[in-house]
MIPA-225623 format. One line per 5 residues: number of its first residue (from 1); their letters; for each residue x, y, z of C-alpha. Coordinates in steps of 0.5 Angstrom, whole numbers, plus 2048, in hexadecimal, padded with zeros to 3 digits. Example, Ala and Ser with C-alpha at 12.3 -4.5 7.8 and 13.67 -1.06 7.14 Angstrom:
BEGIN
1 = AS = 819 7F7 810  81B 7FE 80E
END
This chain:
BEGIN
1 = MTIIA = 969 6E4 8A4  96D 6DE 8A4  974 6E0 8A6  97B 6DD 8A6  980 6DD 8AB
6 = TFEFP = 987 6DC 8AA  98D 6DC 8AF  995 6DC 8AF  998 6D9 8B6  99F 6DA 8B5
11 = DTTRD = 9A4 6D6 8B9  99D 6D2 8BB  99E 6C9 8BC  999 6C4 8BB  998 6C3 8C3
16 = QYEEA = 997 6C9 8C4  993 6CA 8BE  98F 6C3 8C1  98F 6C5 8C7  98A 6CB 8C6
21 = VDRLT = 985 6C7 8C2  985 6C2 8C9  984 6C9 8CD  97F 6CB 8C8  97A 6C4 8C8
26 = GGAGL = 97B 6C2 8CE  980 6BD 8CC  97C 6BA 8C6  980 6BC 8C1  97D 6BE 8BB
31 = NAPSD = 979 6B9 8B7  973 6BE 8B5  972 6C5 8B3  96D 6C3 8BA  973 6C3 8BF
36 = WPVRG = 975 6C9 8C0  972 6CD 8C5  96E 6D1 8C1  969 6D1 8BB  96A 6D3 8B4
41 = LVVHV = 972 6D0 8B2  971 6CD 8AB  978 6CB 8AA  97E 6CB 8AD  986 6C9 8AA
46 = AGPIP = 98C 6C9 8AD  992 6C7 8AD  99A 6C9 8AD  99E 6CF 8A9  9A3 6CC 8A5
51 = EGGWH = 9A8 6D3 8A8  9A6 6D0 8B0  99F 6D1 8B3  998 6D0 8B1  993 6D2 8AD
56 = VTDVW = 98B 6D1 8AF  985 6D3 8AA  97E 6D4 8AC  977 6D4 8A8  972 6D8 8AC
61 = ESREA = 96A 6D8 8AB  96C 6E0 8AE  970 6E4 8B0  96C 6E5 8B7  96D 6DC 8B7
66 = FEHFA = 974 6DE 8B6  975 6E4 8BC  972 6E1 8C1  976 6DB 8C0  97C 6DF 8C0
71 = AVLMP = 97A 6E2 8C7  97B 6DB 8C9  982 6D9 8C4  986 6DF 8C6  987 6DD 8CD
76 = ILQEV = 988 6D6 8CD  98E 6D8 8C7  991 6DC 8CC  991 6D7 8D1  994 6D1 8CD
81 = GIPTA = 999 6D7 8CA  997 6D8 8C4  998 6DF 8C0  992 6E2 8BF  991 6E7 8BA
86 = PPLIR = 98A 6E9 8B5  988 6E4 8B0  987 6E6 8A9  97F 6E6 8AA  97C 6E6 8A2
91 = EVQYV = 975 6E7 8A0  973 6E0 89B  96E 6E0 896  96E 6D8 895  96F 6D2 899
96 = VR = 96E 6CC 897  96C 6C6 89B
END
């Protein structure tokens, strides 16, 4: 089942976010879901939080795809100094593309 994963990263800068993306994509940047190092990403949205920090919401084809991605992501977040906390994960009934 499709899931949505929402992350809140307090005290995280745009530079830290972009460094994490560069490491995830081998420096290619994020131009399409196929640029992520694992399959299954439907959409990725990210931006600053008004109180300071960074917000990320991803839609994944399945919880398994997300968990595979998380195994790659978490060490990278630690390397670039982004505080890690478990995301809020919810099942999705409908995805309109």
